[in-house]
C-alpha positions as CSV (number, residue, x, y, z in Angstrom):
1,X,4.4,-18.4,-22.5
2,X,6.3,-16.0,-25.1
3,X,9.8,-16.8,-26.6
4,X,12.4,-14.4,-25.6
5,X,13.4,-12.2,-28.2
6,X,16.9,-12.5,-30.4
7,X,18.2,-9.6,-28.3
8,X,17.7,-11.1,-25.3
9,X,18.8,-14.6,-26.2
10,X,22.2,-13.3,-27.1
11,X,23.1,-12.2,-23.5
12,X,24.4,-15.5,-22.6
13,X,27.8,-14.3,-22.1
14,X,27.1,-11.7,-19.8
15,X,26.9,-12.2,-16.2
16,X,23.4,-12.3,-15.3
17,X,24.1,-10.9,-11.7
18,X,24.8,-7.8,-13.3
19,X,22.8,-6.6,-16.3
20,X,24.2,-4.0,-18.7
21,X,21.0,-3.0,-19.9
22,X,18.6,-0.8,-17.4
23,X,14.8,-0.7,-18.0
24,X,13.4,2.5,-19.4
25,X,11.0,4.0,-16.9
26,X,9.4,7.4,-16.3
27,X,10.6,9.7,-13.6
28,X,8.8,10.9,-10.3
29,X,6.6,13.5,-10.9
30,X,6.4,17.3,-8.9
31,X,3.8,19.9,-9.8
32,X,4.1,23.5,-9.0
33,X,2.5,22.7,-6.1
34,X,5.1,20.7,-4.5
35,X,3.3,17.5,-4.8
36,X,5.5,14.4,-5.3
37,X,4.8,11.0,-6.4
38,X,6.4,7.7,-7.7
39,X,3.7,7.9,-10.6
40,X,1.4,10.1,-11.3
41,X,-1.7,8.2,-10.2
42,X,-0.7,7.2,-6.8
43,X,-0.4,9.5,-3.8
44,X,2.7,11.1,-3.0
45,X,4.0,13.1,-0.3
46,X,3.3,17.0,-0.6
47,X,5.3,19.5,0.3
48,X,2.3,21.4,1.3
49,X,1.3,19.2,3.8
50,X,5.0,19.1,5.6
51,X,4.6,23.3,5.3
52,X,0.8,22.8,7.4
53,X,2.8,20.9,10.0
54,X,5.6,23.2,10.7
55,X,8.2,20.9,9.1
56,X,10.9,21.3,6.4
57,X,11.6,17.9,4.7
58,X,10.1,14.5,4.8
59,X,13.3,13.5,7.0
60,X,11.7,15.7,9.5
61,X,8.6,14.2,9.2
62,X,10.0,10.6,9.5
63,X,11.8,12.0,12.5
64,X,8.2,13.1,14.0
65,X,7.1,9.6,13.0
66,X,9.3,7.9,14.9
67,X,8.9,10.1,17.8
68,X,12.3,11.9,17.9
69,X,10.6,15.1,17.6
70,X,7.4,15.8,20.2
71,X,3.9,16.3,18.3
72,X,3.6,19.8,20.6
73,X,6.0,21.1,17.9
74,X,3.5,20.8,15.1
75,X,0.8,22.9,16.9
76,X,-1.7,20.6,17.1
77,X,-3.8,20.9,20.2
78,X,-7.0,19.9,19.8
79,X,-9.1,17.2,17.6
80,X,-10.7,19.8,15.6
81,X,-7.3,21.4,14.8
82,X,-6.1,17.9,13.3
83,X,-8.8,17.1,11.0
84,X,-9.0,21.2,10.2
85,X,-4.8,20.7,9.2
86,X,-5.6,17.6,7.5
87,X,-8.0,19.2,5.1
88,X,-6.1,22.3,4.8
89,X,-3.5,20.2,2.8
90,X,-6.2,19.7,0.3
91,X,-7.1,23.3,-0.3
92,X,-6.0,24.8,-3.8
93,X,-8.4,25.3,-6.5
94,X,-7.5,21.8,-8.7
95,X,-8.1,24.0,-12.1
96,X,-5.8,26.8,-11.6
97,X,-3.7,25.3,-8.9
98,X,-3.4,28.7,-6.5
99,X,-3.1,28.2,-2.9
100,X,-5.3,30.0,-0.6
101,X,-2.2,32.7,0.4
102,X,-2.3,33.7,-3.3
103,X,-6.0,34.6,-3.8
104,X,-7.1,38.2,-2.6
105,X,-9.3,36.6,-0.3
106,X,-7.8,33.1,1.4
107,X,-11.4,32.1,2.4
108,X,-12.9,32.1,-1.0
109,X,-11.6,28.9,-1.6
110,X,-15.0,26.9,-2.0
111,X,-15.5,22.7,-1.9
112,X,-17.5,20.9,-4.5
113,X,-20.6,20.3,-2.8
114,X,-21.4,16.9,-4.3
115,X,-17.9,15.3,-3.7
116,X,-16.9,17.4,-0.5
117,X,-13.5,16.8,-1.4
118,X,-11.7,19.3,-4.2
119,X,-11.9,23.0,-3.9
120,X,-12.2,25.8,-6.6
121,X,-11.5,29.6,-6.7
122,X,-14.5,30.8,-8.1
123,X,-17.0,29.4,-10.4
124,X,-15.1,30.2,-13.7
125,X,-12.4,27.6,-12.6
126,X,-15.1,25.4,-11.1
127,X,-17.3,25.3,-14.6
128,X,-13.9,25.2,-16.8
129,X,-13.1,22.0,-14.7
130,X,-16.3,20.3,-14.5
131,X,-15.7,17.9,-17.6
132,X,-13.1,16.4,-15.8
133,X,-13.9,16.2,-12.6
134,X,-17.4,14.6,-13.3
135,X,-16.0,11.8,-14.3
136,X,-14.5,11.1,-10.6
137,X,-16.6,12.9,-8.5
138,X,-18.3,9.9,-7.0
139,X,-15.3,8.0,-6.2
140,X,-13.7,11.2,-4.6
141,X,-16.6,11.4,-2.5
142,X,-15.8,8.0,-1.2
143,X,-12.2,9.1,-0.8
144,X,-12.7,12.1,1.2
145,X,-14.9,10.0,3.7
146,X,-12.7,7.2,4.1
147,X,-9.7,9.3,4.5
148,X,-11.9,10.8,7.7
149,X,-12.9,7.1,8.6
150,X,-9.3,5.9,8.8
151,X,-8.3,7.9,11.8
152,X,-10.3,5.2,13.3
153,X,-7.8,2.5,12.4
154,X,-5.2,4.6,14.8
155,X,-8.1,4.9,17.4
156,X,-8.3,0.8,17.6
157,X,-11.8,0.6,16.3
158,X,-11.1,-0.6,12.8
159,X,-10.4,-3.6,12.0
160,X,-13.3,-4.9,14.1
161,X,-12.4,-8.6,15.8
162,X,-12.3,-11.3,12.6
163,X,-13.1,-14.9,13.3
164,X,-11.5,-18.1,11.5
165,X,-12.0,-18.1,8.0
166,X,-14.9,-20.9,7.4
167,X,-13.8,-21.2,3.6
168,X,-10.6,-22.6,2.2
169,X,-8.6,-19.7,0.3
170,X,-8.9,-20.3,-3.0
171,X,-13.1,-20.5,-2.5
172,X,-12.9,-16.9,-1.2
173,X,-13.3,-14.8,-4.7
174,X,-13.5,-11.7,-3.0
175,X,-14.6,-9.4,0.2
176,X,-18.2,-10.3,-0.2
177,X,-17.3,-14.1,0.5
178,X,-14.9,-12.7,3.5
179,X,-17.5,-10.3,5.0
180,X,-19.9,-13.5,4.8
181,X,-17.8,-15.3,6.7
182,X,-17.7,-12.8,9.9
183,X,-20.5,-13.8,12.6
184,X,-22.4,-10.7,13.8
185,X,-21.0,-8.5,11.3
186,X,-23.8,-6.1,11.9
187,X,-23.8,-6.0,15.5
188,X,-19.5,-5.4,15.0
189,X,-20.3,-2.4,12.6
190,X,-22.8,-1.1,14.9
191,X,-20.5,-0.8,17.6
192,X,-17.9,1.5,15.5
193,X,-20.7,3.4,13.9
194,X,-22.0,4.2,17.5
195,X,-18.6,4.7,19.7
196,X,-16.7,7.0,21.0
197,X,-14.4,8.0,18.6
198,X,-16.9,7.7,15.5
199,X,-18.8,10.6,17.6
200,X,-15.5,12.7,18.4
201,X,-14.7,12.1,14.9
202,X,-18.1,13.7,13.5
203,X,-18.2,16.9,16.7
204,X,-14.2,18.0,15.0
205,X,-14.4,17.1,11.4
206,X,-16.1,20.1,9.8
207,X,-18.2,18.5,7.4
208,X,-21.8,17.3,7.8
209,X,-22.2,13.8,9.1
210,X,-23.3,11.3,6.5
211,X,-25.9,9.0,6.3
212,X,-25.5,5.7,8.6
213,X,-25.6,3.4,5.4
214,X,-22.7,5.6,3.9
215,X,-20.8,5.0,7.0
216,X,-21.3,1.7,7.2
217,X,-20.0,1.0,3.7
218,X,-17.0,3.7,4.6
219,X,-16.0,1.4,7.5
220,X,-16.2,-1.6,5.7
221,X,-14.0,-0.4,2.6
222,X,-11.4,0.7,5.6
223,X,-11.6,-2.7,7.3
224,X,-10.7,-4.3,3.5
225,X,-7.4,-2.0,3.5
226,X,-6.2,-3.0,6.9
227,X,-6.8,-6.8,6.1
228,X,-5.7,-6.4,2.4
229,X,-2.2,-6.9,3.1
230,X,-2.3,-10.0,5.2
231,X,-4.9,-11.6,3.0
232,X,-2.3,-11.0,0.1
233,X,0.2,-12.6,1.9
234,X,-2.0,-15.7,2.2
235,X,-2.3,-15.7,-1.6
236,X,1.2,-16.0,-2.0
237,X,1.5,-18.4,0.4
238,X,-1.2,-20.7,-1.3
239,X,-0.2,-19.7,-4.9
240,X,3.6,-21.3,-4.0
241,X,2.1,-24.2,-1.9
242,X,3.7,-22.9,1.5
243,X,1.9,-25.2,4.2
244,X,1.8,-23.5,7.5
245,X,0.3,-26.4,8.8
246,X,3.6,-28.5,8.1
247,X,6.1,-26.0,9.5
248,X,6.6,-22.9,10.8
249,X,6.4,-20.2,8.1
250,X,8.9,-16.7,7.8
251,X,7.7,-13.5,5.6
252,X,9.8,-11.1,4.9
253,X,8.4,-8.0,3.8
254,X,10.9,-6.0,1.7
255,X,10.6,-2.2,1.1
256,X,8.4,-1.3,3.9
257,X,8.2,2.2,4.9
258,X,5.7,4.3,7.2
259,X,2.9,2.9,5.0
260,X,3.3,-0.4,6.6
261,X,4.8,0.5,10.0
262,X,3.6,4.2,11.2
263,X,1.2,3.3,14.4
264,X,1.7,-0.3,13.3
265,X,0.6,-3.0,16.1
266,X,2.1,-6.5,17.1
267,X,-1.0,-7.6,16.1
268,X,-1.7,-6.0,12.6
269,X,-0.8,-9.2,11.1
270,X,-3.3,-11.7,13.3
271,X,-5.8,-12.9,10.1
272,X,-3.0,-14.8,8.9
273,X,-4.2,-16.9,12.2
274,X,-7.8,-16.8,11.1
275,X,-6.7,-17.8,7.6
276,X,-4.5,-20.7,8.8
277,X,-6.2,-21.7,12.5
278,X,-3.8,-23.8,14.4
279,X,-0.6,-23.3,12.2
280,X,2.5,-24.2,13.4
281,X,4.0,-20.3,13.7
282,X,4.4,-17.6,11.3
283,X,6.8,-14.6,11.4
284,X,6.2,-11.7,9.4
285,X,9.5,-9.3,9.1
286,X,9.0,-5.7,7.8
287,X,12.5,-4.4,6.4
288,X,13.4,-1.3,4.8
289,X,15.0,1.9,5.4
290,X,12.0,3.7,6.3
291,X,10.4,1.6,8.7
292,X,8.9,3.5,11.5
293,X,10.2,2.6,15.2
294,X,7.4,1.7,17.5
295,X,6.2,-1.8,19.3
296,X,7.3,-3.9,15.9
297,X,10.9,-2.9,16.3
298,X,12.0,-5.8,17.6
299,X,14.4,-8.4,16.4
300,X,13.5,-11.2,14.0
301,X,13.4,-14.6,15.6
302,X,16.2,-17.1,15.9
303,X,14.0,-19.9,16.9
304,X,10.6,-20.6,15.9
305,X,8.0,-19.1,17.8
306,X,5.3,-20.2,19.6
307,X,2.3,-22.1,17.5
308,X,-1.2,-20.8,16.0
309,X,0.7,-16.9,16.7
310,X,1.8,-14.4,14.5
311,X,5.2,-12.6,15.4
312,X,5.9,-9.0,13.6
313,X,9.1,-7.6,13.9
314,X,11.0,-5.2,11.7
315,X,14.6,-4.3,10.7
316,X,15.5,-0.8,9.7
317,X,17.8,-0.8,6.6
318,X,18.1,-2.2,2.9
319,X,16.9,-5.9,2.4
320,X,20.5,-7.0,0.7
321,X,22.0,-5.5,4.2
322,X,19.6,-7.3,6.4
323,X,20.1,-10.5,4.2
324,X,24.0,-10.4,4.8
325,X,24.0,-9.4,8.3
326,X,21.0,-11.4,9.8
327,X,20.1,-14.3,7.4
328,X,23.7,-15.3,6.1
329,X,24.5,-15.0,10.2
330,X,21.6,-17.0,11.2
331,X,20.2,-14.1,13.4
332,X,17.3,-14.5,11.1
333,X,15.6,-16.9,9.5
334,X,15.8,-17.9,5.8
335,X,12.3,-16.4,4.5
336,X,9.9,-19.0,3.2
337,X,8.0,-16.0,0.6
338,X,9.3,-12.7,0.6
339,X,6.4,-9.7,-0.3
340,X,6.9,-6.2,-1.3
341,X,3.6,-3.8,-1.2
342,X,3.8,-1.3,-4.0
343,X,7.8,-1.4,-4.3
344,X,7.5,1.3,-7.2
345,X,10.8,0.0,-8.9
346,X,9.2,1.1,-12.5
347,X,9.0,4.6,-11.2
348,X,12.3,6.1,-12.1
349,X,16.2,5.0,-12.3
350,X,16.9,5.9,-8.9
351,X,14.3,3.7,-7.4
352,X,15.1,1.2,-9.9
353,X,19.0,1.0,-8.8
354,X,18.2,1.0,-5.3
355,X,15.9,-2.3,-5.8
356,X,18.3,-4.0,-8.3
357,X,20.6,-6.0,-5.7
358,X,17.3,-7.2,-3.9
359,X,15.5,-8.1,-7.1
360,X,18.7,-10.0,-7.7
361,X,19.2,-11.6,-4.6
362,X,15.6,-13.0,-4.6
363,X,16.2,-14.5,-8.2
364,X,19.7,-15.7,-7.9
365,X,18.3,-17.7,-4.3
366,X,15.1,-18.7,-6.0
367,X,13.1,-16.8,-3.0
368,X,9.7,-17.4,-3.7
369,X,8.3,-13.8,-4.0
370,X,5.0,-11.9,-5.0
371,X,5.1,-8.1,-5.2
372,X,1.6,-6.0,-5.5
373,X,0.7,-2.7,-7.2
374,X,-1.6,0.0,-7.6
375,X,-3.1,-0.9,-11.0
376,X,-2.7,-3.0,-14.0
377,X,-0.5,-0.6,-16.3
378,X,2.1,-0.6,-13.1
379,X,2.0,-4.5,-13.1
380,X,2.8,-4.7,-17.0
381,X,5.4,-2.1,-16.5
382,X,7.0,-4.0,-13.4
383,X,6.6,-7.5,-15.3
384,X,8.9,-6.2,-18.2
385,X,11.5,-4.9,-15.6
386,X,11.5,-8.4,-14.4
387,X,11.7,-10.1,-17.4
388,X,14.7,-7.8,-18.6
389,X,16.3,-9.3,-15.5
390,X,15.2,-12.9,-16.3
391,X,13.3,-13.7,-13.8
392,X,11.0,-15.9,-14.0
393,X,7.4,-15.1,-13.7
394,X,4.9,-17.6,-12.1
395,X,1.7,-15.7,-11.8
396,X,0.1,-12.7,-12.1
397,X,-3.4,-10.8,-12.3
398,X,-5.9,-8.5,-10.4
399,X,-5.8,-9.7,-6.7
400,X,-8.9,-10.9,-4.8
401,X,-8.2,-9.0,-1.5
402,X,-7.3,-5.4,-3.1
403,X,-8.4,-2.8,-0.9
404,X,-11.7,-1.0,-1.6
405,X,-10.6,2.2,-0.2
406,X,-10.0,4.6,-3.1
407,X,-6.5,6.5,-2.9
408,X,-6.3,9.6,-4.3
409,X,-3.8,11.1,-6.2
410,X,-2.8,14.5,-4.5
411,X,-1.2,16.3,-7.2
412,X,-4.0,15.7,-9.3
413,X,-7.3,15.1,-7.7
414,X,-9.1,14.6,-10.8
415,X,-6.7,11.5,-11.9
416,X,-9.1,8.2,-11.2
417,X,-8.3,6.9,-8.0
418,X,-6.3,3.9,-7.2
419,X,-6.2,1.1,-4.8
420,X,-3.7,-0.4,-2.6
421,X,-2.5,-4.4,-3.5
422,X,-5.1,-3.9,-6.8
423,X,-2.9,-6.5,-8.7
424,X,-0.2,-8.8,-8.2
425,X,2.8,-10.4,-9.4
426,X,4.9,-13.5,-8.4
427,X,8.3,-14.8,-9.5
428,X,10.9,-17.8,-8.6
429,X,14.5,-17.9,-9.7
430,X,16.0,-17.6,-13.0
431,X,13.5,-17.8,-16.2
432,X,14.9,-20.4,-18.8
433,X,14.5,-19.9,-22.6
434,X,11.0,-20.0,-23.2
435,X,9.8,-18.8,-19.8
436,X,7.9,-15.2,-19.7
437,X,4.6,-14.2,-20.3
438,X,4.0,-11.9,-23.8
439,X,3.4,-8.4,-21.9
440,X,1.2,-7.8,-25.2
441,X,-1.1,-10.6,-24.4
442,X,-1.9,-8.5,-21.0
443,X,-4.2,-6.2,-22.4
444,X,-7.5,-6.8,-21.5
445,X,-6.6,-9.6,-18.5
446,X,-8.3,-7.6,-15.9
447,X,-9.8,-9.7,-13.3
448,X,-8.0,-12.7,-14.6
449,X,-5.8,-14.5,-12.7
450,X,-2.5,-16.7,-13.8
451,X,-0.5,-19.2,-12.2
C-alpha cells in the first residue's frame, strides 16, 4: 500500500464530498467516418450504423430499441437484409478511410480473405495496411465470426441451459473450470450447432459457413460473454463476504444501458442461482438513463422476493436520483453490493462529472462496490481517479470471468480487440491516511488478483 503524497494529505480542510480537483482524462474519440468511442480501444456507436438503419441520432436509435418506433421504418424486411446491413456498417477502407460511395465503383471494396472482417479499396491500400493488420488478423477473424453467432443470443439459443456449480467460486479459476462443470456439454453445443437458427444464420450471412470446430469455439466464447456479468457479480459477493445463504441479497447495477438491457430477459442473471444453489433470494436492479424498455422494466422489490430465485428489475434514471426517490423512501432495498459494468468515467470530463455524485454516494454510504473495465490500462486510469476521490480500494486485477469474445474497435479495426469485464476494481468507503495501491506498482500485474 502506498502512502498518499503530500499534496493529497493537505486536503483535510476541504469538504470530502466536493473535491476541487478533477482528474485529468482524455476525451472521446471521433474520426472522419463519424465513429464515436469513449476510448480509442473500445467499441462505440457509429454514425455510419445509424445512417444504414435510416436513423438520425442515437436518441432515435434508443427510441427504436425502446419500441417507440416500428422496425419497419428501418427498411429491414428479411434475414438476409438484416445481416447485410450489419455487414454494411463495416464497409470502408481501413487504410484510406473511404466509404463505398466515395469510390468510382462502390462495389470495389474487398474483404481480407483471412479474417473476413476488414475491407480495402484496392491492392495498394491492402499492402500498405498489412504491417498493422497482420498483428490482429487472427483475432479479427474471431470477432467477425462471434459478431454473427451473437445473434443466437437474441433467438434464445445462447446461452445453453447451465447446471449448479459443483465447485466453490474461489476454486473456479476461469472458463475451463466453468465448462468442466457443465453436464452433457457436447450435446448442448450440438443442439445449437444443428439448430434452426444456426441454419438460418449461415443461409443469410453472405459468408461461407465455418468448420464445425470453429463454430463450436465461437458458441463457447459468446456463452462466456453472457455468463460473464452474473459471474462477476458472484465474484464481488464472494470478495466482500456477502453470503446469499444467510439472507436475501440486493445488487444494484449502476450506469446500465442498452448493452445490459437491450433484449434482456428476466432470466439473464439466473446463473447466480447456479452459483449459489438454494440461496435466500437475490435481487438485481439495473439503474441507468439508457435502460431500454422491456420485460425487466418493472419496479424493484419493496419486500424480499422468493427464495432460490433471481429477481431482475430496472429503473430509468441517474443512480443518485434513484437513491433519493426509491432507496431513501424505502421503495427499494438498500444494496448489499453495487456493480458497474464498464462505467467509463475515466474517458472524459463530462462523463466524470455525471458519475461524481454516484461515486461520492457509494463512498460516503460505505456501499461495497465493484466496477469492471475493458483493459489493464483502463483499470489503472480508473484507480487513479478513485484515489483522487479518497476512496478505499479493496481489490483489483484480472477478472477470471472476463468474456472470451473479442470486441472490435469500430473506429480503428486494426486496434487490438478488447474483452468485456477484462479487469475489475473494488472499493468500500473512505480511505485512511495510508490506504490505496501504488499505481506505479501495477505494471506487470496482469493476471494477478489483489484483495
